[in-house]
A tleap script that builds the chain and sets N, CA, C and O, in Angstrom:
source leaprc.protein.ff14SB
mol = sequence {
  NMET LYS LYS GLU ASP LYS LYS PHE LEU ILE
  LYS SER LEU VAL VAL LEU ALA MET VAL LEU
  THR LEU PHE VAL ILE VAL SER LEU ASN HIE
  ILE ASN ASN GLU GLU LEU LEU ILE GLY GLY
  ASP ARG ASP GLU HIE GLY CYS ILE GLY SER
  ALA GLY TYR SER TRP ASN ALA SER GLU GLN
  GLU CYS VAL ARG GLU TRP GLU THR GLY SER
  GLU ARG TYR GLN VAL THR ASN PHE GLN THR
  CYS ILE ASP ALA GLY TYR PRO ILE MET GLU
  SER TYR PRO ARG GLN CYS ARG THR LEU GLY
  GLU ARG LEU PHE VAL GLU LYS ILE CASN
}
set mol.1.N position { -7.553 24.742 -51.971 }
set mol.1.CA position { -6.567 24.634 -50.933 }
set mol.1.C position { -5.148 24.251 -51.756 }
set mol.1.O position { -5.041 23.366 -52.605 }
set mol.2.N position { -4.170 25.084 -51.317 }
set mol.2.CA position { -2.974 24.906 -51.884 }
set mol.2.C position { -2.227 23.611 -51.328 }
set mol.2.O position { -2.520 23.093 -50.250 }
set mol.3.N position { -1.241 23.151 -52.172 }
set mol.3.CA position { -0.509 21.908 -51.821 }
set mol.3.C position { 0.165 22.179 -50.482 }
set mol.3.O position { 0.071 21.363 -49.564 }
set mol.4.N position { 0.774 23.200 -50.375 }
set mol.4.CA position { 1.483 23.608 -49.038 }
set mol.4.C position { 0.748 23.569 -47.885 }
set mol.4.O position { 1.196 23.117 -46.831 }
set mol.5.N position { -0.428 24.048 -48.030 }
set mol.5.CA position { -1.500 24.327 -47.018 }
set mol.5.C position { -2.027 22.876 -46.429 }
set mol.5.O position { -2.209 22.703 -45.224 }
set mol.6.N position { -2.242 21.890 -47.392 }
set mol.6.CA position { -2.707 20.663 -47.131 }
set mol.6.C position { -1.503 19.918 -46.421 }
set mol.6.O position { -1.772 19.230 -45.436 }
set mol.7.N position { -0.264 20.006 -46.832 }
set mol.7.CA position { 0.817 19.418 -45.997 }
set mol.7.C position { 1.046 20.016 -44.605 }
set mol.7.O position { 1.416 19.325 -43.656 }
set mol.8.N position { 0.845 21.135 -44.537 }
set mol.8.CA position { 0.864 21.855 -43.200 }
set mol.8.C position { -0.311 21.482 -42.376 }
set mol.8.O position { -0.128 21.351 -41.166 }
set mol.9.N position { -1.477 21.297 -42.865 }
set mol.9.CA position { -2.683 20.822 -42.152 }
set mol.9.C position { -2.350 19.411 -41.716 }
set mol.9.O position { -2.597 19.092 -40.553 }
set mol.10.N position { -1.782 18.497 -42.597 }
set mol.10.CA position { -1.650 16.934 -42.153 }
set mol.10.C position { -0.618 17.091 -41.128 }
set mol.10.O position { -0.873 16.587 -40.034 }
set mol.11.N position { 0.413 17.650 -41.265 }
set mol.11.CA position { 1.470 17.749 -40.305 }
set mol.11.C position { 1.011 18.053 -38.952 }
set mol.11.O position { 1.325 17.352 -37.991 }
set mol.12.N position { 0.189 19.203 -38.857 }
set mol.12.CA position { -0.362 19.775 -37.752 }
set mol.12.C position { -1.302 18.725 -37.058 }
set mol.12.O position { -1.317 18.574 -35.836 }
set mol.13.N position { -2.057 18.035 -37.902 }
set mol.13.CA position { -2.972 17.029 -37.192 }
set mol.13.C position { -2.156 15.817 -36.768 }
set mol.13.O position { -2.530 15.240 -35.747 }
set mol.14.N position { -1.104 15.362 -37.408 }
set mol.14.CA position { -0.311 14.330 -36.987 }
set mol.14.C position { 0.357 14.563 -35.555 }
set mol.14.O position { 0.406 13.713 -34.665 }
set mol.15.N position { 0.845 15.814 -35.491 }
set mol.15.CA position { 1.687 16.351 -34.177 }
set mol.15.C position { 0.610 16.332 -33.106 }
set mol.15.O position { 0.832 15.809 -32.014 }
set mol.16.N position { -0.671 16.952 -33.435 }
set mol.16.CA position { -1.786 16.902 -32.448 }
set mol.16.C position { -2.153 15.585 -31.994 }
set mol.16.O position { -2.343 15.374 -30.796 }
set mol.17.N position { -2.280 14.584 -32.965 }
set mol.17.CA position { -2.534 13.356 -32.500 }
set mol.17.C position { -1.619 12.638 -31.534 }
set mol.17.O position { -1.991 11.901 -30.621 }
set mol.18.N position { -0.227 12.985 -31.891 }
set mol.18.CA position { 0.859 12.517 -31.097 }
set mol.18.C position { 0.819 13.017 -29.659 }
set mol.18.O position { 0.906 12.255 -28.696 }
set mol.19.N position { 0.690 14.284 -29.569 }
set mol.19.CA position { 0.545 15.009 -28.401 }
set mol.19.C position { -0.516 14.594 -27.573 }
set mol.19.O position { -0.310 14.539 -26.361 }
set mol.20.N position { -1.829 14.234 -28.121 }
set mol.20.CA position { -2.921 13.742 -27.399 }
set mol.20.C position { -2.691 12.332 -26.837 }
set mol.20.O position { -2.979 12.011 -25.684 }
set mol.21.N position { -2.143 11.516 -27.758 }
set mol.21.CA position { -1.648 10.067 -27.358 }
set mol.21.C position { -0.720 10.131 -26.275 }
set mol.21.O position { -0.922 9.286 -25.402 }
set mol.22.N position { 0.123 10.809 -26.118 }
set mol.22.CA position { 1.335 10.915 -25.099 }
set mol.22.C position { 0.477 11.339 -23.789 }
set mol.22.O position { 0.638 10.759 -22.715 }
set mol.23.N position { -0.420 12.368 -23.963 }
set mol.23.CA position { -1.217 12.920 -22.735 }
set mol.23.C position { -1.936 11.701 -22.083 }
set mol.23.O position { -1.828 11.468 -20.879 }
set mol.24.N position { -2.609 11.000 -22.858 }
set mol.24.CA position { -3.351 9.877 -22.482 }
set mol.24.C position { -2.611 8.705 -21.871 }
set mol.24.O position { -3.087 8.054 -20.942 }
set mol.25.N position { -1.335 8.434 -22.465 }
set mol.25.CA position { -0.504 7.423 -21.713 }
set mol.25.C position { -0.074 7.886 -20.632 }
set mol.25.O position { -0.104 7.112 -19.675 }
set mol.26.N position { 0.419 9.157 -20.431 }
set mol.26.CA position { 0.858 9.551 -19.167 }
set mol.26.C position { -0.282 9.628 -18.119 }
set mol.26.O position { -0.093 9.237 -16.968 }
set mol.27.N position { -1.336 10.081 -18.487 }
set mol.27.CA position { -2.433 10.133 -17.457 }
set mol.27.C position { -2.789 8.839 -17.019 }
set mol.27.O position { -3.074 8.680 -15.832 }
set mol.28.N position { -2.817 7.712 -17.959 }
set mol.28.CA position { -3.194 6.289 -17.623 }
set mol.28.C position { -2.019 5.694 -16.743 }
set mol.28.O position { -2.303 4.966 -15.791 }
set mol.29.N position { -0.887 5.952 -17.006 }
set mol.29.CA position { 0.291 5.582 -16.148 }
set mol.29.C position { 0.121 6.108 -14.726 }
set mol.29.O position { 0.319 5.353 -13.774 }
set mol.30.N position { -0.232 7.349 -14.556 }
set mol.30.CA position { -0.139 8.034 -13.431 }
set mol.30.C position { -1.422 7.396 -12.658 }
set mol.30.O position { -1.165 7.051 -11.504 }
set mol.31.N position { -2.595 7.206 -13.042 }
set mol.31.CA position { -3.639 6.496 -12.491 }
set mol.31.C position { -3.191 5.097 -11.995 }
set mol.31.O position { -3.332 4.772 -10.815 }
set mol.32.N position { -2.708 4.366 -12.825 }
set mol.32.CA position { -2.050 3.023 -12.536 }
set mol.32.C position { -1.273 3.001 -11.397 }
set mol.32.O position { -1.523 2.327 -10.398 }
set mol.33.N position { -0.193 3.846 -11.568 }
set mol.33.CA position { 0.728 3.937 -10.274 }
set mol.33.C position { 0.153 4.105 -9.027 }
set mol.33.O position { 0.560 3.486 -8.044 }
set mol.34.N position { -0.822 4.944 -8.989 }
set mol.34.CA position { -1.575 5.393 -7.825 }
set mol.34.C position { -2.203 4.179 -7.234 }
set mol.34.O position { -2.041 3.913 -6.043 }
set mol.35.N position { -2.873 3.480 -7.983 }
set mol.35.CA position { -3.691 2.161 -7.805 }
set mol.35.C position { -2.701 0.989 -7.176 }
set mol.35.O position { -3.039 0.277 -6.230 }
set mol.36.N position { -1.496 0.909 -7.817 }
set mol.36.CA position { -0.624 -0.218 -7.448 }
set mol.36.C position { 0.474 0.150 -6.512 }
set mol.36.O position { 1.533 -0.469 -6.411 }
set mol.37.N position { 0.113 1.277 -5.795 }
set mol.37.CA position { 1.044 1.713 -4.594 }
set mol.37.C position { 1.102 0.519 -3.634 }
set mol.37.O position { 0.039 0.030 -3.252 }
set mol.38.N position { 2.258 0.023 -3.225 }
set mol.38.CA position { 2.476 -1.104 -2.423 }
set mol.38.C position { 2.001 -0.473 -0.999 }
set mol.38.O position { 2.330 0.644 -0.602 }
set mol.39.N position { 1.218 -1.336 -0.347 }
set mol.39.CA position { 0.709 -1.073 0.917 }
set mol.39.C position { -0.305 -0.126 0.892 }
set mol.39.O position { -0.587 0.326 2.002 }
set mol.40.N position { -1.033 0.373 -0.196 }
set mol.40.CA position { -2.065 1.160 -0.394 }
set mol.40.C position { -3.421 0.536 -0.340 }
set mol.40.O position { -4.474 1.172 -0.398 }
set mol.41.N position { -3.312 -0.736 -0.225 }
set mol.41.CA position { -4.725 -1.314 -0.313 }
set mol.41.C position { -5.127 -1.927 1.162 }
set mol.41.O position { -5.545 -3.079 1.278 }
set mol.42.N position { -4.997 -1.246 2.008 }
set mol.42.CA position { -5.221 -1.675 3.488 }
set mol.42.C position { -6.859 -1.702 3.446 }
set mol.42.O position { -7.562 -0.888 2.847 }
set mol.43.N position { -7.342 -2.904 4.276 }
set mol.43.CA position { -8.729 -3.045 4.351 }
set mol.43.C position { -9.197 -2.342 5.493 }
set mol.43.O position { -8.373 -1.659 6.101 }
set mol.44.N position { -10.583 -2.393 5.968 }
set mol.44.CA position { -11.105 -1.618 7.122 }
set mol.44.C position { -10.429 -2.028 8.441 }
set mol.44.O position { -10.625 -1.332 9.438 }
set mol.45.N position { -9.603 -3.176 8.508 }
set mol.45.CA position { -8.874 -3.534 9.609 }
set mol.45.C position { -7.371 -3.050 9.659 }
set mol.45.O position { -6.635 -3.150 10.640 }
set mol.46.N position { -7.059 -2.535 8.494 }
set mol.46.CA position { -5.619 -2.051 8.211 }
set mol.46.C position { -4.742 -3.320 7.690 }
set mol.46.O position { -3.515 -3.280 7.782 }
set mol.47.N position { -5.302 -4.262 7.230 }
set mol.47.CA position { -4.479 -5.351 6.691 }
set mol.47.C position { -4.249 -5.057 5.381 }
set mol.47.O position { -5.065 -4.468 4.673 }
set mol.48.N position { -2.922 -5.527 4.938 }
set mol.48.CA position { -2.473 -5.310 3.598 }
set mol.48.C position { -2.668 -6.405 2.645 }
set mol.48.O position { -1.845 -7.319 2.610 }
set mol.49.N position { -3.842 -6.389 1.749 }
set mol.49.CA position { -4.053 -7.620 1.005 }
set mol.49.C position { -3.107 -7.979 -0.084 }
set mol.49.O position { -3.110 -9.123 -0.539 }
set mol.50.N position { -2.376 -7.152 -0.483 }
set mol.50.CA position { -1.394 -7.350 -1.631 }
set mol.50.C position { -0.143 -8.083 -1.066 }
set mol.50.O position { 0.645 -8.710 -1.774 }
set mol.51.N position { -0.024 -7.912 0.525 }
set mol.51.CA position { 1.097 -8.603 1.078 }
set mol.51.C position { 0.713 -10.116 1.591 }
set mol.51.O position { 1.501 -10.907 2.109 }
set mol.52.N position { -0.683 -10.334 1.324 }
set mol.52.CA position { -1.244 -11.631 1.568 }
set mol.52.C position { -1.955 -11.617 3.053 }
set mol.52.O position { -2.383 -12.669 3.526 }
set mol.53.N position { -2.048 -10.492 3.694 }
set mol.53.CA position { -2.671 -10.412 5.020 }
set mol.53.C position { -4.194 -10.267 4.961 }
set mol.53.O position { -4.695 -9.548 4.096 }
set mol.54.N position { -4.938 -10.915 5.839 }
set mol.54.CA position { -6.432 -10.558 5.917 }
set mol.54.C position { -6.701 -10.630 7.409 }
set mol.54.O position { -5.837 -10.971 8.216 }
set mol.55.N position { -7.791 -10.334 7.696 }
set mol.55.CA position { -8.088 -10.092 9.201 }
set mol.55.C position { -8.589 -11.535 9.775 }
set mol.55.O position { -9.392 -12.250 9.176 }
set mol.56.N position { -8.049 -11.818 10.902 }
set mol.56.CA position { -8.385 -13.087 11.678 }
set mol.56.C position { -9.059 -12.762 12.792 }
set mol.56.O position { -8.357 -12.358 13.718 }
set mol.57.N position { -10.478 -12.835 13.014 }
set mol.57.CA position { -11.241 -12.482 14.114 }
set mol.57.C position { -10.942 -13.050 15.443 }
set mol.57.O position { -11.121 -12.430 16.491 }
set mol.58.N position { -10.435 -14.367 15.354 }
set mol.58.CA position { -10.251 -15.135 16.580 }
set mol.58.C position { -8.736 -14.676 17.088 }
set mol.58.O position { -8.498 -14.792 18.290 }
set mol.59.N position { -7.800 -14.205 16.285 }
set mol.59.CA position { -6.629 -13.734 16.870 }
set mol.59.C position { -6.664 -12.278 16.925 }
set mol.59.O position { -5.834 -11.701 17.628 }
set mol.60.N position { -7.543 -11.609 16.253 }
set mol.60.CA position { -7.557 -10.088 16.439 }
set mol.60.C position { -6.473 -9.508 15.711 }
set mol.60.O position { -6.037 -8.436 16.131 }
set mol.61.N position { -5.918 -10.064 14.612 }
set mol.61.CA position { -4.728 -9.668 13.941 }
set mol.61.C position { -4.877 -9.738 12.354 }
set mol.61.O position { -5.752 -10.444 11.851 }
set mol.62.N position { -4.112 -9.085 11.686 }
set mol.62.CA position { -3.781 -9.220 10.385 }
set mol.62.C position { -2.926 -10.458 10.195 }
set mol.62.O position { -1.810 -10.443 10.714 }
set mol.63.N position { -3.330 -11.577 9.484 }
set mol.63.CA position { -2.316 -12.765 9.442 }
set mol.63.C position { -2.429 -13.388 7.976 }
set mol.63.O position { -3.440 -13.242 7.290 }
set mol.64.N position { -1.447 -14.006 7.611 }
set mol.64.CA position { -1.420 -14.763 6.510 }
set mol.64.C position { -1.991 -16.178 6.681 }
set mol.64.O position { -1.334 -17.015 7.301 }
set mol.65.N position { -3.221 -16.486 6.142 }
set mol.65.CA position { -3.998 -17.471 6.762 }
set mol.65.C position { -3.223 -18.948 6.343 }
set mol.65.O position { -3.451 -19.987 6.961 }
set mol.66.N position { -2.354 -18.868 5.290 }
set mol.66.CA position { -1.638 -20.079 5.020 }
set mol.66.C position { -0.568 -20.395 5.922 }
set mol.66.O position { -0.169 -21.558 5.976 }
set mol.67.N position { -0.065 -19.515 6.624 }
set mol.67.CA position { 1.000 -19.797 7.579 }
set mol.67.C position { 0.230 -20.272 8.922 }
set mol.67.O position { -0.740 -19.688 9.408 }
set mol.68.N position { 0.834 -21.423 9.422 }
set mol.68.CA position { 0.233 -21.890 10.669 }
set mol.68.C position { 1.298 -22.195 11.713 }
set mol.68.O position { 2.444 -22.381 11.305 }
set mol.69.N position { 1.057 -22.260 12.933 }
set mol.69.CA position { 1.914 -22.631 13.965 }
set mol.69.C position { 3.030 -21.697 14.039 }
set mol.69.O position { 2.856 -20.478 14.057 }
set mol.70.N position { 4.287 -22.310 14.087 }
set mol.70.CA position { 5.535 -21.613 14.456 }
set mol.70.C position { 5.848 -20.720 13.141 }
set mol.70.O position { 6.693 -19.825 13.167 }
set mol.71.N position { 5.118 -21.032 12.029 }
set mol.71.CA position { 5.517 -20.329 10.651 }
set mol.71.C position { 4.779 -18.873 10.798 }
set mol.71.O position { 5.195 -17.891 10.182 }
set mol.72.N position { 3.708 -18.826 11.622 }
set mol.72.CA position { 2.993 -17.482 11.765 }
set mol.72.C position { 3.633 -16.658 12.688 }
set mol.72.O position { 3.867 -17.167 13.784 }
set mol.73.N position { 3.984 -15.453 12.490 }
set mol.73.CA position { 4.533 -14.488 13.426 }
set mol.73.C position { 3.501 -14.361 14.501 }
set mol.73.O position { 2.350 -14.126 14.135 }
set mol.74.N position { 3.733 -14.475 15.670 }
set mol.74.CA position { 2.968 -14.364 16.777 }
set mol.74.C position { 3.465 -13.112 17.634 }
set mol.74.O position { 4.605 -13.105 18.099 }
set mol.75.N position { 2.559 -12.035 17.833 }
set mol.75.CA position { 2.816 -11.003 18.744 }
set mol.75.C position { 2.232 -11.506 20.079 }
set mol.75.O position { 1.030 -11.667 20.290 }
set mol.76.N position { 3.265 -11.743 20.983 }
set mol.76.CA position { 2.859 -12.134 22.337 }
set mol.76.C position { 3.350 -11.312 23.336 }
set mol.76.O position { 2.952 -11.533 24.480 }
set mol.77.N position { 4.218 -10.309 23.121 }
set mol.77.CA position { 4.724 -9.576 24.213 }
set mol.77.C position { 5.226 -8.146 23.540 }
set mol.77.O position { 5.070 -7.894 22.345 }
set mol.78.N position { 5.769 -7.372 24.361 }
set mol.78.CA position { 6.336 -5.986 23.849 }
set mol.78.C position { 7.366 -6.146 22.840 }
set mol.78.O position { 7.421 -5.403 21.860 }
set mol.79.N position { 8.190 -7.097 23.051 }
set mol.79.CA position { 9.301 -7.078 21.909 }
set mol.79.C position { 8.779 -7.581 20.660 }
set mol.79.O position { 9.124 -7.041 19.609 }
set mol.80.N position { 7.948 -8.605 20.668 }
set mol.80.CA position { 7.541 -9.088 19.352 }
set mol.80.C position { 6.553 -8.179 18.659 }
set mol.80.O position { 6.361 -8.152 17.444 }
set mol.81.N position { 5.950 -7.440 19.566 }
set mol.81.CA position { 5.071 -6.298 19.019 }
set mol.81.C position { 5.925 -5.365 18.191 }
set mol.81.O position { 5.587 -5.021 17.059 }
set mol.82.N position { 7.079 -4.947 18.800 }
set mol.82.CA position { 8.101 -4.128 18.122 }
set mol.82.C position { 8.543 -4.610 16.796 }
set mol.82.O position { 8.506 -3.950 15.757 }
set mol.83.N position { 9.012 -5.963 16.948 }
set mol.83.CA position { 9.669 -6.732 15.726 }
set mol.83.C position { 8.627 -6.739 14.718 }
set mol.83.O position { 9.010 -6.661 13.551 }
set mol.84.N position { 7.364 -6.819 14.948 }
set mol.84.CA position { 6.317 -7.049 13.956 }
set mol.84.C position { 6.131 -5.741 13.340 }
set mol.84.O position { 5.455 -5.740 12.311 }
set mol.85.N position { 6.630 -4.533 13.791 }
set mol.85.CA position { 6.637 -3.229 13.209 }
set mol.85.C position { 5.547 -2.367 13.484 }
set mol.85.O position { 5.215 -1.451 12.732 }
set mol.86.N position { 4.873 -2.704 14.770 }
set mol.86.CA position { 3.866 -1.704 15.204 }
set mol.86.C position { 4.541 -0.513 15.965 }
set mol.86.O position { 5.608 -0.585 16.575 }
set mol.87.N position { 3.848 0.455 15.849 }
set mol.87.CA position { 4.441 1.726 16.380 }
set mol.87.C position { 4.556 1.557 18.134 }
set mol.87.O position { 3.850 0.853 18.856 }
set mol.88.N position { 5.605 2.388 18.491 }
set mol.88.CA position { 5.920 2.474 19.923 }
set mol.88.C position { 5.422 3.714 20.417 }
set mol.88.O position { 5.712 4.763 19.841 }
set mol.89.N position { 4.613 3.690 21.551 }
set mol.89.CA position { 4.178 4.875 22.148 }
set mol.89.C position { 5.177 5.223 23.111 }
set mol.89.O position { 5.472 4.399 23.977 }
set mol.90.N position { 5.792 6.458 23.065 }
set mol.90.CA position { 6.937 6.910 23.886 }
set mol.90.C position { 6.336 7.429 25.244 }
set mol.90.O position { 6.304 8.622 25.547 }
set mol.91.N position { 5.863 6.401 26.031 }
set mol.91.CA position { 5.463 6.859 27.455 }
set mol.91.C position { 6.363 6.251 28.206 }
set mol.91.O position { 7.371 5.790 27.671 }
set mol.92.N position { 6.156 6.145 29.564 }
set mol.92.CA position { 7.061 5.448 30.563 }
set mol.92.C position { 6.147 4.523 31.353 }
set mol.92.O position { 5.371 5.069 32.138 }
set mol.93.N position { 6.133 3.335 31.265 }
set mol.93.CA position { 6.939 2.436 30.421 }
set mol.93.C position { 6.496 2.622 28.939 }
set mol.93.O position { 5.357 3.070 28.815 }
set mol.94.N position { 7.102 2.392 27.925 }
set mol.94.CA position { 6.840 2.408 26.507 }
set mol.94.C position { 5.725 1.319 26.250 }
set mol.94.O position { 5.662 0.272 26.894 }
set mol.95.N position { 4.888 1.660 25.283 }
set mol.95.CA position { 3.724 0.840 24.863 }
set mol.95.C position { 3.873 0.459 23.447 }
set mol.95.O position { 4.578 1.136 22.699 }
set mol.96.N position { 3.273 -0.544 23.059 }
set mol.96.CA position { 3.214 -0.934 21.691 }
set mol.96.C position { 1.701 -1.617 21.493 }
set mol.96.O position { 1.279 -2.537 22.193 }
set mol.97.N position { 1.026 -1.031 20.484 }
set mol.97.CA position { -0.438 -1.473 20.120 }
set mol.97.C position { -0.554 -2.110 18.839 }
set mol.97.O position { -0.153 -1.522 17.834 }
set mol.98.N position { -1.033 -3.187 18.778 }
set mol.98.CA position { -1.292 -3.854 17.428 }
set mol.98.C position { -2.559 -3.333 16.666 }
set mol.98.O position { -3.394 -2.602 17.199 }
set mol.99.N position { -2.622 -3.735 15.485 }
set mol.99.CA position { -3.850 -3.098 14.678 }
set mol.99.C position { -5.184 -3.782 15.401 }
set mol.99.O position { -6.262 -3.190 15.339 }
set mol.100.N position { -5.068 -4.970 16.043 }
set mol.100.CA position { -6.080 -5.369 16.752 }
set mol.100.C position { -6.473 -4.953 18.215 }
set mol.100.O position { -7.235 -5.490 19.019 }
set mol.101.N position { -5.685 -3.796 18.297 }
set mol.101.CA position { -5.797 -2.888 19.692 }
set mol.101.C position { -5.400 -3.761 20.810 }
set mol.101.O position { -5.892 -3.471 21.901 }
set mol.102.N position { -4.550 -4.844 20.750 }
set mol.102.CA position { -3.893 -5.430 21.916 }
set mol.102.C position { -2.688 -4.464 22.151 }
set mol.102.O position { -1.991 -3.978 21.260 }
set mol.103.N position { -2.546 -4.249 23.599 }
set mol.103.CA position { -1.601 -3.367 24.069 }
set mol.103.C position { -0.505 -4.168 24.766 }
set mol.103.O position { -0.878 -5.034 25.557 }
set mol.104.N position { 0.685 -4.002 24.587 }
set mol.104.CA position { 1.858 -4.551 25.216 }
set mol.104.C position { 2.754 -3.520 25.833 }
set mol.104.O position { 3.191 -2.578 25.170 }
set mol.105.N position { 3.028 -3.698 27.112 }
set mol.105.CA position { 3.810 -2.686 27.829 }
set mol.105.C position { 5.169 -3.200 28.187 }
set mol.105.O position { 5.354 -4.292 28.725 }
set mol.106.N position { 6.129 -2.332 27.850 }
set mol.106.CA position { 7.564 -2.720 28.168 }
set mol.106.C position { 7.812 -3.049 29.612 }
set mol.106.O position { 7.358 -2.244 30.426 }
set mol.107.N position { 8.470 -4.120 30.075 }
set mol.107.CA position { 8.730 -4.405 31.395 }
set mol.107.C position { 9.834 -3.686 31.721 }
set mol.107.O position { 10.801 -3.817 30.972 }
set mol.108.N position { 9.946 -2.831 32.817 }
set mol.108.CA position { 11.077 -2.209 33.386 }
set mol.108.C position { 11.685 -2.800 34.512 }
set mol.108.O position { 10.974 -3.012 35.495 }
set mol.109.N position { 13.072 -3.149 34.540 }
set mol.109.CA position { 13.661 -3.849 35.603 }
set mol.109.C position { 14.101 -2.809 36.654 }
set mol.109.O position { 14.650 -3.176 37.692 }
savepdb mol mol.pdb
quit
């Protein structure tokens, strides 16, 4: 084999190795980004574990167990349901339903 052919072969193998390494890095980064999607780790009750929420059966809500009393956000009426970020059903009167399936209806004066 000629000296020039050996150099070409070595250069080609180095470039191929670099391309494969780059492909592996990009692929792993893509997989890790999907797994680390914020809010993408909801459990069977819809609680977001990465935000510290877990299901509390007695309250029938996703809660942060270390928060107690007035520190824990309580959904007790239509307005607090909206403030907690639950979806509003555009009915008349409007309704807001929590993950625990509690339903709060807007009071119309």
